[in-house]
N, C-alpha and C positions, 0 to 999 in steps of 0.2 A: 892366489891368482884368480882372476875372473874366469868364468867358464867360457870356453870357445864354442862357436856354433858347431853343431853336430856334423854338418855337411863338410867341414874342414878338418875334423879331427883325424880321420884316416889318412888324408892327404899329408897332413903335418907329421903324423907318426912315421910315415915312410921317408919324409924329406929331412926331418930334424932328429939327429941322434939323441936318445934319452928323453924324447918328448913325453913319454908316458909318466916320467917322474913328477911332472907338474901336477899329476892327479893324486899324488901321495897325500896331499892335504885337501880339506874341503874348500870349494870355491867361495869367494866372497863377492861383495857388491862392488868393490874397487880393488886395485892392486898396484904394486910398485911399477909394473910395466905400463899400466894405464895412466899414471901420473907423470912418468918420466919419458915415455916414448909417444910420439904423435900417432894419431889414428893411422892404421895401415891394414891392407887386406891381402898383401902379397906373401909368398913363401918367405922372402927375405925379411919382411916385417915380422912374420911369425918367428923367425930365428932370433931376431933382436929381442922380441918380447919374451921368448923362452929364456934368454940369458938373464933378464930381469927377474923372471919367475924363479929361476934356480938360485939367484942371489937371495931372494926373499926366503926361500925354503931353508937355505943354509943359515940365515941370520934372523929368523923369525923370533919375535919377542913382543911383549906388550908395548914397549917403547917404540919399536919399529912400526907396529900397527898404528900407534897414535900418530907417528910421523906421517904415515900414509894418509890417515884421515885428515890431518892438517893440510897436506898437499892437495887432497881431493877437494876440500872446501875452497882452497885458493883457486884451483882450476875452474870450479863451478862459478864462483863469484866473479872472477876476472874474465869469464867467458873464453877461457883458453881451450876448452874441450870442443869436441865436434858434435 
């Protein structure tokens, strides 16, 4: 998962059960949540991104990382990101 802004971490930890588990692995430059969920800054957006992060943690592999990289390239080249 991509790192979250420090100002939001405490707020998200209190609002989202098991939020701290996303910190079990080192953050990266991109993530499953970043390529599958649109930009968002609300608590509800954080909850959805947390679901994607937990999915990544459960299914992490070289193949999955490669898939995320391909999705990231598509998002950047197609101008789908924000």
